Structure formats: C-alpha cells, structure tokens
N, C-alpha and C positions, 0 to 999 in steps of 0.2 A: 504492499500499500504507499503509496507517495503521501507524503507530508508536509506541509509547509512548516521550513526550519524556522465500732459501733457501740460508750455508755449505753445503756439500755435504752432500747425504743421504745418510745410513745406510741408511734404511729408510723405507717407506710401508706403512702399517699401516692396515686398513680396520676403523673400528670400528662395531659397532653397538649403541650404549649408549643411543640413544634409537630406539625402535620407530619404523619408516617413514624413518630416517633416517641415511645412512651418511658418516661424514667421513673423507676422506681426510687423514691424519696425517703429516707427515712430521720425523723426529726429526734433528736436527742434532748434531755433535761437540759443541756448546755445551749440550744437553740440552734446549734449546728446542725449544716446539714451533708449527708453524705450520699453520695449516687452509688445505689447497689447494683444497678443492673438494667441494662436498656431492653428494648422490645427483641433485640436482636438474641437475647436468649431463648425467645419463644420460636423464634426463625430456625434456630440452630437444632432447638429440641426436634423440629418438624423433620431433620434430614434421616432418612432409613439407611445409609450406606456410612461407609467412611468419610470422614470431612478432612479436608487440607487445606491449610491456609495459604492464599496464592502465593506469598511471598517464599513459600517453599521449592515452588517451580523455578527451572532455570529460567532466568531474564535473557533473552535473545538482544533485546534492544531496548533504548528508553529515551526519553529525551523530556527536561524540566522537569523531573520527578526530585520528591523526598522520600525516603525511607528512615522507618525507626531504628536508631544505634541496635537495638536488641535483635533486629532481624540478620545482623550481620552482613548485612549486603548495603550497597551505598547507591545513593540516586544520582541524578545526572542534571546540573543547572547551569546554564548560562545565561547572560543579559541581565537588565535590571530587575532588580527585587530584593527586600530586605535580607541580609545576612541571618538573621534570627528567625525566620520560617520555618515554622514547624518543628520548633524545639519541642513542643508537644502536640501530640495528635490527640484532639479530642472533639466532641461533638456535644451541646447542652451539657457540659462537666463532665463527661463520661469519657475518660481516658483508657487509651488503649494502645498496645505495642504491635497490634495486628491492624495496620492500615497502610494506605500509599496517598502520600500527599503529591498533589499537583499545582503546579502553577504556569500556566498559558502566558505568554507575552508576544508582544510584535515580532520575535524570531520565528513564532510558530505554535503549533499544537503542543500540547503535553500528552505524552503516550507511555505504554510499557508494553513490550511482547513478551509474553510467557509461553514457555512450550509446555502444551497440554498433552501432546501428543495421541491423541483420541485415547487417553486413557481416563477420563472423567465423565461422568453422566451430566452433571450441571454444575453452574457458577451463581452464586449470587452475593451481593453486598448492599450496604447503604450508603446512598452518595449525598453530600452535604458540603457545606463551606465549614472550614476549621473555626475552632472559639476566637472570640475576640478581634472580629474583624467588621469593615462597615460594610454596607451592602454594595453589591457590584453594580456598575451603571447598566448594565446590560446583561441578559442572560447568559449562562455558561451552560454548556452542552456537556453531559456525560455519554458516552456512547459505549458498547461492547460489540467488538468483532470477531468473527471465526474465521480465520483463514481469509480475512478481507471483506467477508459478507456481512454486513449489519445484522445483529442480531436481536438488540436493544437499544433504545435511545431514551433517556429519562427527560422529563419535562425540565424546562429550564431553570437553573438554580442561581438566584442572586443573594439568597441569606439561607441562614437555618431554618426559617419559617418553609422554604422549599425542599426541606429535609425529605428523601423517599425511598423506600426498600426496593430493589428491583425486584422483578419476579424470578420464579426459578427458571433460569436460561439453560435450554439444551445445547450442550455442548460434546454431546457423544460422536461425534464424527469430527470434532476440531482439532486439528494439531497446533496452531498457533492463535492464542487468545490474546487478543488487543484490547487495552482498557484505553479509553481518550478522553481528553478533555480539552474542549475549544470555546474561545470567546472572541469578544471585540472590544471588552472593556476590560481591565485588568488589574485595579485598583482593588483589593480586598480579595482577588480572585485565588485565594489560598483553597483550593479544592481537593476533599477527602474522599477517598473508598473506604469506609469505616468497616472494617470485620469482612473484609472480601475473602469467600472460601470456595473450594469446588469440592462435590461429592462423588464419590466413587460408586 
C-alpha cells in the first residue's frame, strides 16, 4: 500500500461519560478515585480462543508511531511533534502498556504493518485520543487493512467523546495487518489503539 510520507471501597459506579467506553470507578473514604477496569474487560471476556496482543506480532513497517517501553519495541516518528508525546498511554484515566500510539502530521499518515501470517481469526481494539489533549480541528480517521484491503474504518475522532470499539474484524485470511491513522489537522492528534488484540 502506498502511503503519504483500593482502602475500602464505598461504591462502584459505572460511568458512560465517553461513548463506547465504560469505566468502573471505585470511590474510597478519602475521596480519591481509582479506575479499575474499562469496558474492554467485557470485550476481552467474549473471546473464545487464545488472545495475543498486537505488539507480540512482528512489525514489518511503521511510520509516525509510539510504542510503550514495556513492549520492548520502538516506534518511529519524524517531523514536528512534542518530544513527550505518549509518555503515558491512557484513555479516560485508564492506563495501559498494551497500546499503539500514532500521530499523523504533514509528512504523511501514521501506520504500522504487522505480520499476521493468516494465523489469527479476528482483530479488535478501542480507538480514541490519548489523555490530556485539546480537541483536534478536523476528524482523524482510524482504518484497519488486511493485505491492503480495507476491513474497517472508524467514525471520525476529534476527542475522547468519539471513543469507539471496533467490531470483531475477520482477519482469518490476512497475512499483513495494517493499522492506519490519518487526518488533515494535527494539533492534539495523539491517537491511540487501546488494547489491540488478535484471537486465534
């Protein structure tokens, strides 16, 4: 594909402040709030087979990406952008070490190519904007490709109000899995594939 270069809990409250994302909030006697689990736990529980985090796959190519240090892998970023981008990978206060950060800019789209090798049944992720950022001036597009064929495209994301889970995407015949983020407005465009996983 050619691209342009917990003290005792007093209560647990389910919040739906972000469409598509539910956070279980535990309130303690001190008044502090601990985020204990996203809706993603429910999605993960629906998997019937063995699950593998996307970053366990071989990275074939990538551009304008940020990867958690805990993954043992490095992202690839060039061009304008704050040097402290993605020091933490989080959505609505929920921090994860299983995520892929992307920041498209005027040099091109952000993407990562992963070697699926036709070994997996499906792919899922939650797509959003990383925490602590302003609303992006124009919608950012998240897309999933299998061997250069579009498999799914999210609704445009400008902030965490647009957070959305992908459907269960069939990749049973996919050799090369590509996750792509693109847009035309880049301030605040720190986009995140939150807990992306594949199921065998």
